[in-house]
MIGU-753692 format. One line per field, with one value per residue: residue number from 1; x, y, z of N, C-alpha, C in turn. Coordinates in steps of 0.001 Angstrom, whole numbers, plus 500000, padded with zeros to 6 digits. Layout:
% residues N
resi <- (NUM	...) $
n.east <- (X	...) $
n.north <- (Y	...) $
n.up <- (Z	...) $
ca.east <- (X	...) $
ca.north <- (Y	...) $
ca.up <- (Z	...) $
c.east <- (X	...) $
c.north <- (Y	...) $
c.up <- (Z	...) $
//
This chain:
% residues 362
resi <- (1	2	3	4	5	6	7	8	9	10	11	12	13	14	15	16	17	18	19	20	21	22	23	24	25	26	27	28	29	30	31	32	33	34	35	36	37	38	39	40	41	42	43	44	45	46	47	48	49	50	51	52	53	54	55	56	57	58	59	60	61	62	63	64	65	66	67	68	69	70	71	72	73	74	75	76	77	78	79	80	81	82	83	84	85	86	87	88	89	90	91	92	93	94	95	96	97	98	99	100	101	102	103	104	105	106	107	108	109	110	111	112	113	114	115	116	117	118	119	120	121	122	123	124	125	126	127	128	129	130	131	132	133	134	135	136	137	138	139	140	141	142	143	144	145	146	147	148	149	150	151	152	153	154	155	156	157	158	159	160	161	162	163	164	165	166	167	168	169	170	171	172	173	174	175	176	177	178	179	180	181	182	183	184	185	186	187	188	189	190	191	192	193	194	195	196	197	198	199	200	201	202	203	204	205	206	207	208	209	210	211	212	213	214	215	216	217	218	219	220	221	222	223	224	225	226	227	228	229	230	231	232	233	234	235	236	237	238	239	240	241	242	243	244	245	246	247	248	249	250	251	252	253	254	255	256	257	258	259	260	261	262	263	264	265	266	267	268	269	270	271	272	273	274	275	276	277	278	279	280	281	282	283	284	285	286	287	288	289	290	291	292	293	294	295	296	297	298	299	300	301	302	303	304	305	306	307	308	309	310	311	312	313	314	315	316	317	318	319	320	321	322	323	324	325	326	327	328	329	330	331	332	333	334	335	336	337	338	339	340	341	342	343	344	345	346	347	348	349	350	351	352	353	354	355	356	357	358	359	360	361	362) $
n.east <- (368517	371967	374799	377889	379448	380485	381073	381830	382885	383975	385054	387479	388559	389188	387281	385610	385016	382360	379958	377028	373306	370092	366458	364509	362457	361291	359429	355972	356250	358964	362414	364321	367809	370244	373767	375320	377643	379154	379525	382112	381910	382467	380900	380471	382963	383307	381418	383611	384251	382149	381545	380249	377536	376367	375364	377243	377622	377726	376560	378070	377465	376169	375800	374763	374434	372318	370439	367304	366047	363815	360569	358678	355578	353062	352739	354870	356040	358329	360297	361385	364775	365010	367176	368628	369334	370332	368861	369176	367387	363805	361052	358600	356417	356395	356032	358052	359250	356459	356666	358278	361199	362603	365413	364981	363878	362007	362622	365270	367860	367673	366636	368852	371442	371359	370872	368613	365880	363401	361699	361610	364115	365169	365604	368298	371405	374764	376663	376854	374460	374540	373360	373018	373127	370424	369454	371859	371813	368968	370182	372956	375007	377392	377628	376834	374029	370907	368374	365827	363765	361405	360942	363044	364771	365728	364697	367288	368245	368826	371014	373143	376133	375683	377266	378759	377320	376809	377423	376105	373584	374633	377297	377939	375592	375207	376965	376420	373743	373819	374502	372972	370151	369898	371123	370605	372083	373048	373814	376520	376654	378609	380905	382381	384029	384918	386953	388292	387148	385127	382481	382758	384222	381934	380157	381665	381548	378913	378144	379895	378096	375798	376859	377414	380334	383202	385399	387771	388773	391909	394325	395955	397899	397101	394169	393428	393904	392369	390126	390253	390523	387604	386148	386992	388390	391559	392549	394931	395005	396293	398131	397669	395087	392439	390342	390620	391800	390018	388279	389477	389991	387213	385801	385307	384190	381912	378693	377823	379112	380396	381122	383088	384741	384163	386177	386910	388373	388351	385689	385156	386897	385561	382953	384052	384704	382380	379900	377875	374880	375349	375482	376445	376856	377160	377883	379586	379457	379849	381862	383013	382638	381798	383186	382385	383528	384056	382010	381520	378768	377345	375552	373675	374244	374235	374268	374136	372787	373385	371732	372401	372156	369956	368041	365564	366026	364603	364439	366569	368615	368090	368430	371081	372230	371514	373052	375658	375711	375526	377881	378728	378787	381050	381295	382350	384864	386037	386363	387579	387427	387253	387470	384828	386233	388978	388160	389336	391866	390790	389616	392042	393330	391300	391640	393834	393830	394352	392406	389500	387042	386099	384806	382908	383080	381023) $
n.north <- (477294	478277	479162	481101	480917	481777	479151	477726	474649	473827	474662	475340	475472	476724	479505	477877	478857	477759	476131	476629	475613	476899	475297	476805	479586	483044	482447	483482	486989	486873	488185	487747	488601	489871	489801	492846	493758	492822	492922	491974	491034	490773	488619	487233	485649	485059	482470	480563	480271	478900	476990	474926	475474	477191	476032	474032	472873	476068	479046	481875	485141	488616	491380	492164	494007	494949	494182	493883	491060	489473	488989	487330	488313	490862	491992	492321	494501	495525	495327	493939	495090	497302	498859	497413	497127	494662	493981	492282	489229	488989	488148	489600	489140	489127	490380	492342	492920	493629	496194	497967	497373	495280	494311	492779	490884	488001	485871	486029	484951	482460	482703	484047	482968	480254	478188	479800	480398	477796	477669	476480	475538	473514	474014	475407	474014	472430	471686	468830	467861	468069	469349	472793	474937	476769	480107	482321	484775	485562	485832	484855	486034	486051	485596	485416	485494	486120	485054	486532	487586	490311	491831	492233	493548	496899	499265	501592	504869	504612	505977	505482	503984	500657	498404	498843	499485	497710	496936	499067	497819	495904	496354	499038	500160	499470	500746	503614	503575	502996	505679	507589	506579	504603	506111	508817	510831	514141	518021	519118	516990	514567	511670	508877	506484	503066	500942	501115	500334	499095	498995	501143	503086	504032	504802	506988	508995	509438	510578	513004	513817	514667	516319	516031	515580	514010	511353	508650	505774	503558	500942	501220	503134	503937	503162	505283	507802	507470	507847	510355	512065	511786	513156	512962	512988	511278	508630	507050	504172	502455	500750	502109	502443	504460	506227	508370	510193	510944	511751	514360	515023	515978	517476	516395	514164	511770	511657	509514	506191	503822	500549	498796	496265	494130	493833	493252	494913	497122	498128	498423	500677	502305	502525	504263	506368	507983	510403	511098	509038	508432	506653	503560	501688	498307	496558	494373	490653	489012	486972	485447	485775	489112	491250	493998	496773	498019	500416	501634	501140	503183	506402	506739	505785	503438	500707	498788	496344	496541	496090	495469	498411	499609	499667	500483	499014	500252	502771	503952	503211	504934	507182	507218	507093	509559	511223	510488	511335	513863	514271	513727	511308	509747	506463	505167	505427	503823	501365	498488	496589	493482	490847	488083	485662	486165	485446	484343	485548	488104	487564	487174	489818	491330	489669	490653	493392	495024	495955	497910	497970	494799	494349	492143	491488	489667) $
n.up <- (902596	901849	903783	904635	908065	910919	913145	916745	918241	920266	923623	923970	921469	917961	916612	913577	910354	908314	905876	906577	907251	906703	906682	906304	905531	906900	909709	911176	912374	912286	910347	908142	907706	906060	907235	907289	909350	912080	915552	917693	921141	924309	925862	924327	924091	926314	926430	926373	928864	930196	931638	930288	930394	928153	924853	922886	919532	918334	916641	917161	918034	918981	918043	915565	912707	909089	906150	905316	904231	903877	905122	907534	907089	907283	909731	911052	910945	909318	905784	903429	902541	904030	906747	909784	913396	915519	918283	921740	922817	924030	925569	925560	926795	929551	933157	933343	930779	929804	931101	930021	930081	928558	929170	931502	931006	932002	931002	930030	930344	929661	927033	925614	926070	926761	925289	923841	921797	921139	919107	916234	915984	915374	912265	912110	910691	910575	907656	907399	908091	911059	914003	915113	917922	919048	918431	919547	921839	920451	917794	916244	914795	914021	910724	907688	907395	909331	911330	912571	915499	914514	916594	917495	915719	914780	912968	911171	909705	906527	905184	907209	907991	907815	908360	910294	912766	914478	917076	918263	919547	921496	923389	923273	923718	926081	927940	927073	927753	930658	931592	930322	930881	933245	935144	934500	934011	933502	932664	934517	936228	938105	937332	937427	935550	935633	934026	930458	928086	925687	926524	928513	927246	925669	927782	928583	925932	926080	928468	927910	925802	927185	929172	931522	933921	933416	935044	933826	934738	934180	933146	931044	929149	926588	926175	928234	926760	924683	926180	927054	924853	924182	925953	928533	932059	932326	934212	935489	936582	939672	942596	945039	944532	943462	944520	946234	944833	942542	944322	944827	942358	941700	943676	946002	945150	943106	941586	940431	939524	937071	936980	934617	935134	936875	939031	941832	943888	942455	942491	944880	945299	943739	944930	947317	945849	945620	946678	949215	948719	946365	943385	942351	939499	938120	935594	934498	934820	937840	939103	941476	944828	946322	948278	950554	951662	954909	955690	952976	951771	953129	954429	952617	949770	947317	945487	942356	939689	936138	933274	929712	929479	930672	928733	925956	923249	920811	921288	922322	920483	917952	918842	919926	917224	916147	917958	916876	914271	914967	915134	918422	919285	918757	918137	916099	915911	917992	916522	915063	911517	910265	908247	908049	907921	909533	912241	914301	914653	915226	917399	919301	919050	920385	922631	923804	924049	921799	920303	920222	919786	917442	914653	912645	909367	906950) $
ca.east <- (369664	373388	375347	379163	378891	381557	380895	382433	382698	384424	385105	388690	389114	389011	386215	385952	384080	381942	378828	375827	371928	369075	365904	363272	362488	360873	358011	355063	356782	360584	362453	365992	368472	371787	374446	376810	378941	378936	380871	382629	381451	383124	380142	380865	384065	382803	381213	384868	384372	380565	381187	379563	376138	375974	375546	377885	378102	376862	377469	377513	377696	375219	375984	374399	373634	372347	369746	366339	366061	362931	359675	357414	354481	352824	352878	356620	356467	359495	360043	362569	365350	365320	368205	368119	370332	369751	369359	369024	365922	363148	359817	357429	354869	356252	355783	359050	358950	355378	356471	359415	362146	363199	366632	365240	363007	361705	363561	366450	369004	367454	366394	369782	372761	371353	369954	367932	364385	363084	360892	361846	365332	365868	365680	369379	372242	375647	376172	376644	373128	374381	372509	373467	372245	369325	369881	372780	370864	368175	370590	373522	375218	378832	377109	376027	372335	370546	366946	365598	362478	361038	361058	364649	365133	365788	365298	367848	368553	370109	372144	373903	377246	375180	378236	379485	375921	376045	377569	375209	372613	374686	378271	377623	374078	375123	377696	375498	372238	374021	374641	371707	369204	369983	371609	369930	373331	372909	374603	377141	376388	379555	380745	383572	384167	386346	387340	387920	386773	384068	381328	383312	384097	380570	379617	382461	381228	377570	378324	380185	377193	375166	377530	378856	382118	383311	386928	387939	390050	392042	395604	396248	397706	396229	392841	393191	393887	390918	388859	390815	389919	386190	386057	387125	389691	392136	393267	395831	394913	397683	397869	397116	393442	391955	389355	391098	392550	388664	387820	390327	389277	385615	385537	384148	383435	380995	377604	377595	380388	380484	382263	382700	385281	384230	386927	386413	389348	387787	384471	385398	387530	384244	382105	384393	384804	380932	379495	376688	373492	375840	375140	377262	376131	377782	377417	380352	379083	380756	382557	383435	381981	381996	383326	382101	384575	383278	381475	381344	377227	376424	375162	372592	375500	373888	374640	372580	373775	372658	371933	371733	372138	368145	367516	364558	366620	363795	364392	368242	369775	368351	369206	372635	372545	371383	374192	376501	375420	375900	379162	378633	379138	381682	381831	383200	386760	386425	386303	388513	386801	388073	386816	384679	387310	389407	387458	390031	392953	389860	389377	393379	393477	390339	391728	395323	393695	394945	391729	388352	385765	386452	383445	383199	382471	380945) $
ca.north <- (478261	477786	480119	480551	481403	481006	477765	477259	473256	473658	475524	475578	475321	478186	479347	477618	479392	476960	476440	476120	475485	477127	475022	477056	480858	483579	482243	484540	487432	486661	488606	487108	489538	489919	490687	493596	493453	492049	493324	490831	491256	490104	487913	486296	484994	484295	481451	479571	479652	479007	475659	473689	476073	477322	474767	473930	473476	476872	479930	482695	486957	488890	492397	492265	495018	494318	494697	493008	490463	488414	489303	486667	488467	492708	492317	492503	496479	495707	495523	493618	496621	497857	498572	497018	496864	493839	493565	491266	488660	489145	487602	490390	488643	488936	491600	493193	493322	494839	497488	498519	497125	494004	493855	492004	489839	487016	484785	486739	484267	481254	482747	484683	482520	479241	477626	480331	479743	476400	477433	476443	475494	472482	474631	475938	473180	472341	471284	467573	467529	468454	470368	473832	475941	477633	481430	483094	486067	485594	486254	484022	486979	485494	484463	485909	486065	485842	484896	486997	488275	491478	492577	492585	494549	498490	500056	502836	505264	503641	506651	505427	502955	499648	497743	499968	500056	496327	497268	499766	496527	495474	496735	500602	500496	499159	502014	504838	503708	503315	506846	508240	505824	504322	507225	509842	511831	515771	518907	519444	515749	513710	510337	508072	505383	502107	500352	502098	499683	499424	499950	502333	504602	504462	505742	508426	509577	509555	511416	513881	514156	514910	517622	515558	515664	511939	510557	507540	504875	502270	501016	501380	504853	504346	503442	506492	508494	507718	508744	511824	512413	511669	514304	512599	513360	510306	508710	505625	502724	502080	500084	503029	502770	505768	507152	509872	510941	510996	513243	515744	516187	515926	517701	515620	512772	511702	511095	508209	505422	502837	499676	497568	494951	493174	493580	493598	496145	498298	498141	499168	501942	502813	502859	505094	507697	508272	511379	510823	509325	508513	505510	502797	500602	497327	495901	492890	489302	489180	485544	485573	486392	490519	491662	495019	497201	498425	502118	501927	501653	504163	507719	506744	504980	502210	499708	498214	495652	497298	494882	496121	499868	499598	500345	499682	499431	500913	504155	504285	503147	506086	508524	507255	507277	510801	512013	510544	512091	515300	514617	513899	509986	509067	505122	504402	505656	502258	500253	497794	495585	492100	489845	486977	484804	486245	485676	484044	486919	489318	487181	487051	491201	491605	489497	491495	494403	495586	496489	497927	496979	494301	494151	491187	491487	488523) $
ca.up <- (902218	902418	903979	905706	909642	912048	914083	917635	918431	921020	924296	923829	920063	917155	915186	911993	909444	907448	905491	907227	906311	906845	906700	905864	905358	908491	910400	911601	913485	912019	909612	907693	907751	905266	908195	906895	909854	913560	916661	918867	922612	925508	926270	923201	924269	927731	926323	926639	930262	931105	932219	929634	930438	926789	924473	921309	919100	918265	915684	917834	917718	919185	917564	914245	911948	908347	905253	905419	903125	903711	906388	907771	907016	907353	910807	911368	910564	908472	904842	902880	901798	905439	907471	910954	914127	915485	919504	922821	923094	925141	925555	925106	927457	931049	933839	933024	929563	929387	931746	929685	930569	928215	929535	932881	930609	933455	930262	929616	930564	928790	925803	924986	926697	927642	924322	922602	921478	921055	918120	914603	916332	914139	911029	911746	911234	909814	906139	907233	909050	912646	914801	915889	919277	918928	918257	920251	921827	919095	916530	915871	913748	913162	909588	906401	907525	910643	911435	914089	915554	914410	917913	918254	915002	915346	911789	911069	908552	905174	904741	907777	907872	908507	908907	911708	913583	915418	918327	918907	919803	922876	923930	923198	923982	927481	928476	927070	928657	931655	931802	929718	931109	934570	935925	934011	934095	933082	932760	935377	937018	938187	936915	937358	934469	935584	932971	929135	926703	924529	927212	929672	926323	925302	928623	928590	924800	926412	929694	927400	925233	928189	929918	932526	933819	934016	935088	933319	935166	933146	933569	929856	928495	925221	926442	929199	925565	924268	927188	927270	923164	924380	926860	929992	932618	932537	935626	935582	937912	940244	943484	945976	944508	942808	945181	946706	943356	941868	945007	944862	940794	941574	945020	947101	945070	941911	941880	939809	939128	936674	936831	933700	934949	937544	939997	943907	944345	941968	942928	946296	944876	943405	945781	947925	945527	945512	947154	949832	948082	945212	942760	941557	938764	937981	934130	934178	935719	939022	939244	942736	946023	946359	950174	950638	952554	955707	955402	951519	951298	954273	953608	951165	948762	946861	944119	941428	938682	934959	932171	928593	929845	931157	927632	924917	921951	919784	921410	922487	919187	917160	920120	919634	915682	916128	918582	915977	913284	915209	916085	919685	919696	917736	918356	914941	915986	918554	915795	913771	911160	910116	907337	909144	907851	910409	913168	915257	914638	915555	918765	919836	919266	921470	924645	924037	924203	920664	919712	921428	919110	916561	913928	911556	907965	906215) $
c.east <- (370721	373986	376637	378732	380387	381157	382006	381664	383029	384721	386532	389397	388799	387697	386364	384797	383967	380596	377549	374445	370695	367577	364706	363192	361266	359440	357377	356080	358415	361110	363821	366349	369679	372923	375833	377662	378367	379889	380731	382645	382169	382218	379796	382007	384151	382428	382278	385029	383175	380475	380043	377815	375618	376296	376347	377805	377338	377823	376800	377465	375824	375036	376060	373951	373616	370804	368475	366375	364553	362039	358702	355761	354401	352936	354179	356969	357758	359335	361365	363557	365572	366205	368189	369753	369517	370313	368826	367563	365497	361847	358709	356097	354792	356194	356649	358968	357472	355511	357802	360817	362532	364595	366325	364061	362989	362898	364673	367776	368945	367334	367783	370891	372507	370541	369162	366288	364278	362397	361481	363293	365443	366112	367225	370551	373308	375459	376244	375239	373169	373501	373284	372566	371702	369807	370043	372219	369767	368654	371750	374251	376497	378362	376601	374949	372345	368820	366772	364232	362504	361076	362317	365329	364518	365851	366166	368362	369545	370924	373708	374993	376934	376148	378868	378424	375762	375986	376522	374122	373365	375961	378032	376171	374344	375641	376960	374253	372368	373985	373400	370213	368986	370625	370560	370876	372803	374245	374992	377333	377972	380013	382004	383305	385228	385984	387437	388015	385788	382789	381763	383606	383037	379538	380640	381991	379325	377636	378675	378870	376277	375484	377718	379887	382579	385616	386544	389286	390384	394001	396516	396246	396703	394639	392381	393323	392996	389901	388959	390181	388255	385624	386320	388475	390340	392731	394014	395701	396170	397391	397417	395671	393453	391266	389648	391384	391141	387837	388250	389708	387844	385096	384601	383583	382346	379529	377112	379114	380128	381572	382245	383960	385523	385471	386694	386950	388629	386241	384197	385993	386215	383066	382694	384615	383611	380668	378454	375504	374179	375342	375824	376596	377327	377187	378347	379905	380335	381101	382997	382354	382750	382161	383258	382984	383541	382673	381036	379959	376747	376428	374614	373476	374356	374036	374042	373543	372607	372924	371615	371645	370806	367799	366550	365228	366075	364009	365737	368976	369477	368635	370714	373304	372453	372381	375239	376675	375533	377511	379582	378742	380183	382209	382569	384929	387224	386739	387248	387687	387875	387054	386420	385868	388730	389083	388486	391485	392223	389722	390693	393603	392594	390980	393180	394908	394209	393729	390395	387272	386098	384742	384328	382351	382602	380994) $
c.north <- (478302	478933	480478	481465	480635	480232	477594	476131	473092	474446	476302	475694	476856	477858	478617	478198	478420	477117	475865	476104	476161	476731	475733	478974	481759	483148	483809	485524	487405	487491	487902	488614	489477	490439	491396	493872	493129	492515	492057	491616	490009	488533	487059	485307	484234	483055	479984	479209	479684	477744	474454	474336	476463	476085	474944	472824	474716	478339	481389	484596	487323	490417	492945	493552	494526	494962	493899	492096	489873	488803	488092	486968	490570	492715	492460	493977	496369	495406	495113	494931	497374	497917	498807	497014	496007	493704	492341	490979	488822	488782	488309	490297	488877	490214	492687	493824	494338	496048	498420	498403	495682	493344	492538	491067	488594	485620	484980	485694	482709	481603	483468	483708	481106	477997	478412	479668	478595	476323	477595	476437	474644	473167	474698	474721	473436	471749	469837	467070	467863	469374	471597	474342	476684	479223	481899	484626	486225	485736	484983	484918	487049	484561	486043	486777	485489	485731	485866	487476	489597	492317	492838	493053	496097	498811	501427	503109	504893	504660	506107	503918	501391	499000	497732	499440	498959	496410	498203	498713	496444	496691	498564	501116	500310	500482	503240	504775	503283	504598	507752	507497	505444	505338	508406	511146	513061	516585	519068	518392	515327	512625	509878	506520	504280	501224	501092	501381	499919	499886	501099	503658	504888	505209	506951	509359	509922	511031	513023	514545	514874	515834	517260	515669	514189	512030	509195	506812	503570	502266	500987	502467	504674	504189	504943	507581	508912	508413	509983	512712	512739	512577	513866	512868	512139	510158	506969	505023	502714	501552	500421	502904	504266	506674	508469	510703	511598	511906	514242	516271	516384	517396	517408	514452	512912	511030	510042	507491	504082	501696	498812	496068	494118	492818	494259	494883	497434	498764	498671	500328	503173	503623	504064	506624	508512	509477	510562	510608	508725	506919	504509	501252	499614	496820	494608	492072	489106	487508	484827	486292	488240	490867	493067	495636	498098	500046	502108	502128	502398	505518	507409	506310	503724	501840	498768	496942	496103	496356	496030	497709	500330	500290	499136	500162	500289	502309	504685	504220	504237	507009	508505	507473	508853	511660	511748	511071	513611	515405	514256	512411	509023	507864	504608	504413	504810	501215	499918	496819	494485	491533	488563	485977	484948	486345	485537	485142	487825	489066	487186	489014	491417	491272	490188	492741	495521	496104	496852	497313	496321	494444	493179	491342	490571	488444) $
c.up <- (902952	902411	904492	906714	910195	913241	915434	917949	919687	922138	924421	922230	919314	916848	914030	911389	908189	907336	906494	906428	907236	906207	905651	906173	906968	908531	910768	912366	913387	910683	909312	907209	907278	906186	907037	907943	911394	914434	917402	920180	923484	926302	925350	923474	925638	927541	926639	928317	930838	931793	931348	929653	928976	926170	923291	920772	917976	917284	916921	917189	917857	919119	916403	913695	910150	907174	905822	904341	902794	904924	906383	907859	906961	909153	911825	911641	909890	906766	904531	902264	903033	906182	909005	911774	914635	917455	920389	922553	923867	924553	924912	925809	929013	931754	933627	931568	928854	930661	931042	929595	930309	928689	930507	932574	931718	932379	929766	929058	929679	926848	925239	925547	926759	926905	923258	922938	921142	919827	916907	915098	915349	912555	910776	911632	910495	908489	906325	907739	910297	913014	915171	917209	918678	919022	919624	920800	920686	917917	916008	914603	913232	912279	908610	906589	908923	910875	912594	914352	915507	915764	918268	917047	915244	913637	912360	909714	907484	905098	906102	907608	908552	908942	910024	912724	914746	916765	919205	919700	921353	923825	923949	923634	925441	928304	928216	927463	930120	932370	931611	930561	932707	935521	935643	934143	933054	932994	934165	936696	937105	938067	937034	936503	934940	934540	931436	928191	926285	925378	927993	928349	925812	926458	928760	927511	925683	927725	928920	926880	926092	928854	931143	932861	934504	934111	934795	934064	934241	933784	932282	929099	927705	925328	927287	927590	925278	924672	927218	925912	923757	925269	928427	930572	933307	933912	935251	936866	938710	941523	944743	945986	944321	943750	945729	945732	943067	943068	945102	943684	941264	942818	945692	946786	943966	942407	941473	939445	938519	936507	935934	933827	936115	938612	941470	944265	943727	941873	944282	946101	944516	944340	947083	947514	945318	946508	947828	948821	946696	944439	942008	940823	938275	936317	933693	934957	936546	939276	940747	943864	946040	947631	949566	951521	953513	955865	954173	951502	952441	953439	952499	949610	948287	945489	943530	940452	937329	933835	930911	928811	930164	929645	926566	923464	920724	919848	921845	921165	918386	917928	920006	918226	915606	916665	917863	915162	913348	916072	917544	920077	918731	917620	917614	915090	916952	918089	914714	913118	910662	909346	908377	908865	909045	911788	914578	916002	915707	917252	919994	920083	920329	922886	924620	924380	923134	920206	920600	920845	917939	916204	912773	910445	907032	904834) $
//
């Protein structure tokens, strides 16, 4: 089977849309999905800075959604014609997977980031016969088709705009899941979100839907305007730090804070903005040592890393689509679509902050 995909061949080079070859149909437990749209996530772009740990050449993309074309047998639980959102990969066998926490799979890094599954890897190659890295996040969905494990595909209502749903499998899942799962925020709770990008704005929307009072911190006025539209109190980041202003706005501090920036300064600001026993969640990958200022973690305050919103995608994705249908999670307002052929323009716009969530349409 031959189809177009965006291939990244070098850490400094552009994506190139070219023909790729899939040698065989779905194996047992797999499904072949025709991609209707795939979100571009900063984790895809971070491959450029992975110091060679992510193998190239590769087809990236891990926020895919589309229509099942073929299944690897009845045990997949899916049928041709089903509309699906694709999630991250997990083994399904380790203690954390079996306890309902697939985002903390013992093999998460190897399956999703550093080589993918080894089963049937040789099936995927370029038109000249050269090998391509095994499936990125179990998908490699910057492409017209993706071969995925049925475990990682979530069936959705075919009445939904499937081409826009892919980011519900990662970026929007992470922000909303942090609020709804990790924090369990509810009516009257207080939350500060640091960074009003795709993950942060999804957190704002989920917090508003849950009835929480939210403060959104960012340096870009246009991002703060979006956060305010979605129900947050906007707060411009400045050199003085926002902790005192957050405490004043919320009557003494927030119960929960979510940092999406990875900035040591903002992480310490977030800790200072917490009430006693408050919880700070981090979703960004830290690239340097994190100095914690004295006193920041006293009085029961705590800090944790949150991966994929602590989500089981088959549970959270339908919840989020239900909220969207009810007008309470308007994630589509964050999306701008691009043809797959314009992937390099989408990357430039994403890096420059001109778009919150690019979605590529094959």
